C-alpha positions as CSV (number, residue, x, y, z in Angstrom):
1,M,81.3,104.5,108.3
2,P,79.7,105.1,104.6
3,N,79.1,102.8,101.8
4,E,81.9,102.0,99.6
5,T,80.9,104.3,96.6
6,K,81.2,106.8,99.1
7,A,84.3,106.1,100.8
8,R,85.8,106.6,97.8
9,I,84.5,109.9,97.2
10,L,85.1,110.8,100.6
11,T,89.1,109.6,99.7
12,A,89.9,111.3,96.2
13,A,87.5,114.9,97.8
14,L,90.4,114.3,100.8
15,D,93.0,114.0,98.5
16,L,92.1,117.2,96.1
17,F,90.9,119.3,98.8
18,S,94.5,118.8,100.9
19,E,95.8,119.5,97.2
20,N,94.4,121.8,95.7
21,G,91.9,123.6,98.4
22,Y,88.8,123.9,99.2
23,D,88.0,126.6,95.5
24,G,90.9,124.5,93.6
25,T,88.9,121.7,93.6
26,N,85.7,121.1,91.4
27,L,83.1,117.3,91.0
28,Q,84.6,116.9,88.5
29,G,88.0,116.5,89.8
30,I,86.2,114.2,92.3
31,A,84.0,112.2,89.4
32,D,87.4,111.5,88.0
33,S,89.8,110.4,90.7
34,V,87.1,108.1,91.6
35,G,86.4,106.7,88.2
36,I,82.5,107.6,88.0
37,V,81.0,109.8,85.9
38,K,80.1,113.8,87.4
39,S,76.4,113.1,87.4
40,A,76.8,109.9,89.3
41,L,77.8,111.9,92.9
42,Y,74.8,113.4,92.7
43,R,73.1,110.0,93.9
44,H,75.3,110.6,96.9
45,Y,76.0,114.4,97.7
46,K,74.2,117.3,96.4
47,S,76.6,119.9,96.3
48,K,80.7,119.5,96.7
49,G,79.9,121.6,100.1
50,E,77.9,118.6,100.9
51,I,81.0,116.4,100.0
52,F,82.8,118.3,102.2
53,D,80.8,117.9,105.1
54,A,80.6,114.8,105.1
55,M,84.4,114.6,105.1
56,L,85.1,116.5,108.1
57,D,82.9,114.1,109.7
58,Y,84.1,111.3,108.2
59,L,87.4,112.5,109.8
60,T,86.2,113.7,112.7
61,A,85.5,109.8,113.1
62,Y,88.6,108.5,112.2
63,Y,90.7,111.2,114.7
64,D,88.1,109.5,117.8
65,E,89.2,106.5,116.6
66,H,92.7,105.9,116.2
67,F,93.4,109.5,119.3
68,G,90.6,108.2,121.3
69,S,87.3,110.1,122.9
70,A,87.6,112.3,125.9
71,D,87.2,109.4,128.0
72,G,89.6,107.1,126.8
73,L,92.9,107.7,128.5
74,P,95.3,105.1,128.6
75,T,96.7,104.1,131.4
76,I,98.4,106.5,133.3
77,P,101.6,106.7,133.3
78,K,104.7,105.7,136.7
79,N,107.7,108.1,135.7
80,G,108.6,110.0,133.2
81,T,110.2,107.0,131.1
82,E,106.6,106.1,130.3
83,L,105.2,110.0,129.6
84,S,108.0,110.4,127.2
85,A,107.6,107.1,125.0
86,L,103.1,108.2,125.4
87,A,104.1,111.4,124.3
88,M,106.2,110.3,121.4
89,R,104.1,107.4,120.1
90,M,101.1,110.3,119.6
91,L,103.7,112.5,118.0
92,D,104.8,110.4,115.9
93,F,101.4,109.4,114.8
94,T,100.1,112.6,114.4
95,V,103.2,113.7,111.9
96,N,103.6,110.5,109.9
97,D,99.6,109.3,109.7
98,A,99.1,110.3,106.0
99,T,95.6,111.0,106.1
100,I,95.7,113.3,109.4
101,V,98.2,115.0,108.1
102,K,95.9,115.7,104.8
103,V,93.4,117.0,107.2
104,R,95.5,119.3,109.2
105,K,96.6,120.8,105.6
106,I,92.8,121.3,105.1
107,L,92.1,122.5,108.3
108,T,95.0,125.3,108.7
109,V,93.5,126.8,105.4
110,E,90.3,126.6,105.2
111,Q,89.6,127.2,109.3
112,F,88.9,130.9,107.9
113,R,86.2,130.1,105.5
114,F,83.8,127.3,107.2
115,E,82.8,127.1,110.6
116,K,82.6,123.5,111.3
117,A,86.7,123.4,110.0
118,N,86.9,126.8,112.8
119,I,85.7,124.4,115.0
120,L,87.4,120.8,114.1
121,A,91.0,122.7,113.8
122,T,90.1,124.5,117.5
123,K,89.6,121.2,118.8
124,Y,92.4,119.4,116.9
125,F,95.0,121.1,117.0
126,Y,94.9,122.8,120.2
127,V,91.9,121.4,123.0
128,N,92.1,117.5,123.1
129,T,95.9,117.8,123.3
130,E,95.4,120.0,126.3
131,S,92.6,117.9,128.0
132,F,94.0,114.8,126.9
133,F,97.3,115.4,129.0
134,A,96.0,118.1,131.5
135,R,93.7,114.6,132.4
136,I,97.1,112.6,132.0
137,F,99.2,114.8,134.5
138,D,96.2,115.1,137.1
139,G,96.3,110.8,137.4
140,M,99.9,110.9,137.8
141,M,99.7,113.8,140.4
142,K,97.3,111.8,142.2
143,N,99.5,108.7,141.7
144,G,102.6,110.3,143.5
145,V,104.5,110.4,140.2
146,M,103.8,114.0,139.2
147,K,105.2,116.8,140.6
148,R,101.5,118.5,142.8
149,G,100.5,121.3,140.7
150,D,97.7,122.9,137.9
151,A,97.3,120.1,135.6
152,A,95.9,122.5,132.6
153,L,98.3,124.5,132.5
154,L,101.0,122.6,132.3
155,A,99.5,120.7,129.3
156,F,99.3,124.3,127.9
157,E,103.3,124.3,128.8
158,F,104.2,120.9,127.6
159,S,101.9,120.7,124.8
160,S,102.1,124.5,123.2
161,P,105.6,123.8,122.2
162,I,104.9,120.4,119.9
163,T,102.0,121.9,118.5
164,V,104.4,124.7,117.0
165,L,107.1,121.3,115.6
166,I,104.4,120.0,113.9
167,H,102.9,122.5,111.7
168,D,106.7,123.0,110.8
169,C,106.7,120.0,109.5
170,D,103.9,120.7,107.5
171,R,105.6,123.6,106.1
172,D,108.6,121.9,105.2
173,P,108.9,118.0,105.6
174,K,112.5,118.4,105.2
175,R,112.9,119.3,109.0
176,K,110.1,116.4,110.0
177,N,113.6,114.7,111.3
178,D,115.0,118.2,113.3
179,N,111.2,118.8,114.8
180,M,111.0,115.2,116.0
181,E,114.3,115.8,118.2
182,K,113.5,118.7,119.2
183,A,110.3,117.7,120.3
184,K,111.8,114.4,121.9
185,K,114.1,117.3,123.9
186,H,111.2,119.3,125.3
187,I,109.3,116.3,126.5
188,D,112.7,114.6,128.4
189,R,113.7,118.1,129.6
190,F,109.9,118.6,131.1
191,C,109.7,114.6,132.3
192,T,112.5,115.5,134.4
193,E,111.6,118.4,135.8
194,N,108.0,117.7,137.0
195,V,108.1,113.8,137.0
196,G,109.5,111.4,139.4
197,N,109.3,113.5,142.7
198,G,105.5,113.7,143.5
199,D,104.0,113.8,147.0
200,K,100.8,111.6,147.6
201,E,98.9,114.1,150.4
């Protein structure tokens, strides 16, 4: 966790980068937002690029704190109702947490210019979610509450439509309620078709 001043700088940078993009944000604007003179920024960061890089590191920690690490699985759902509830809790947080929304906007735009942003966009938009649910589904299959199959492929089929709906919420917040309803229907249909009739081997 950065010290208080650094944290304020990174919070201001998050707001400005998400609103204006990297090119539309300057050091003077960050300093003004924090309430310090521009020269004071240089006591903490040497450049806008260094601030951007530190902000991405800070946000990586934020993601890990709220979504868990690779080893931090929740309790494996015992049925479709529990799986649906888990997925909807994650989705609700993803589309409504202000920090996560800003991060997603930044990564969506800047992934085409910065390698680090590209890596993080791939990780958080696709890889982590698919990997998370692949491990969940594998556990449910082993517990005999989900049909046997390719857990990774099922996770891809499960998470891909949800990812599309999340990005649509970012593009047009007015469609958030409709998209959440679509996601719930998708999740419930998936659970009906795949959960509850697994057989232990």
